C-alpha positions in Angstrom: 153.3 167.7 49.8 152.7 166.9 53.1 154.8 166.8 56.5 155.3 163.7 58.1 153.3 163.6 61.0 156.2 162.6 64.0 153.3 159.2 65.0 154.9 158.8 60.6 158.6 159.7 61.8 158.9 157.5 65.1 157.4 154.7 63.1 159.9 154.8 59.7 162.8 155.7 62.8 161.8 151.8 64.6 161.6 150.4 61.2 165.2 151.8 59.7 167.5 148.8 59.0 170.2 149.3 61.8 173.5 148.6 60.5 176.4 148.0 62.6 179.7 146.9 62.2 183.1 147.6 63.7 184.8 150.8 63.0 188.9 152.2 63.0 189.8 155.3 64.4 193.5 156.0 63.3 196.1 158.5 63.6 198.2 160.0 61.2 200.4 161.3 63.0 201.7 158.3 65.3 200.3 155.9 63.2 198.1 154.6 66.7 194.7 153.2 66.0 191.7 152.4 68.6 189.4 149.8 67.1 185.3 150.0 68.3 182.2 148.2 67.6 178.8 150.4 67.1 175.1 149.0 66.7 174.3 151.8 64.7 177.6 152.7 62.1 176.1 155.6 60.8 175.4 157.5 65.1 179.2 156.2 65.4 180.1 158.2 62.5 178.0 161.1 62.9 179.6 162.0 66.0 183.5 161.4 64.7 182.5 163.8 62.6 181.1 166.4 65.3 184.2 166.0 67.6 186.2 166.9 64.5 184.3 169.9 63.2 184.3 171.0 66.5 187.7 169.9 67.4 186.7 168.0 70.8 188.2 164.4 71.1 185.5 161.7 70.9 187.9 160.0 73.7 189.6 160.5 76.6 192.4 157.5 75.4 192.9 159.3 72.5 193.1 163.1 73.9 197.1 163.1 74.1 197.3 162.3 70.4 194.2 164.6 69.3 196.8 167.3 71.1 199.5 166.8 69.7 198.1 166.4 65.7 195.8 167.8 65.9 191.8 166.7 64.8 193.0 166.8 61.3 195.5 163.6 61.9 192.4 161.7 62.6 190.2 159.4 60.3 187.5 157.4 60.1 187.5 153.5 59.1 184.5 151.7 58.2 186.5 147.9 58.8 183.7 145.5 58.2 179.5 146.4 58.8 176.7 143.7 59.5 173.3 144.0 59.3 170.2 143.8 62.1 168.9 140.5 60.8 164.7 141.6 61.3 164.8 138.1 63.2 167.7 139.3 65.8 167.0 140.5 68.8 168.4 143.6 70.3 170.6 141.0 72.4 171.5 138.9 69.5 172.7 141.9 67.3 175.1 143.1 69.8 176.6 140.2 70.6 177.3 139.3 66.9 178.5 142.7 66.9 180.9 142.2 69.7 182.2 138.5 68.1 182.9 140.1 65.6 185.1 142.9 67.1 186.6 140.2 68.8 188.3 138.4 65.8 189.3 141.9 64.3 191.6 142.4 67.3 193.2 139.1 66.7 193.1 139.9 63.1 194.8 142.8 63.5 197.1 141.7 66.4 198.3 138.8 64.0 198.7 141.1 60.6 200.5 144.0 63.5 198.7 146.6 62.0 
């Protein structure tokens, strides 16, 4: 099997289907959570998994709970995903993701979750 060239890999990366959305990092120790938007859901999950594996808190706002309950108390949950359409610009996709975040923040505030 032939190794893909650097150019082919670069082209493949540029043409991948980009999936963004809303995710929640939750701490089971005190039931707190942090809602976040991402233009690259897989990348966000990978960063979170790396943080857990290396026991390095992913965000400063989580540090107190991270130190108190440990990395194993934290989980990553995809709340809603959104695929970037071929006709969308990066800016339009970003605006859609940010609007989605606002909707979820309102929804969770009303529901008390």
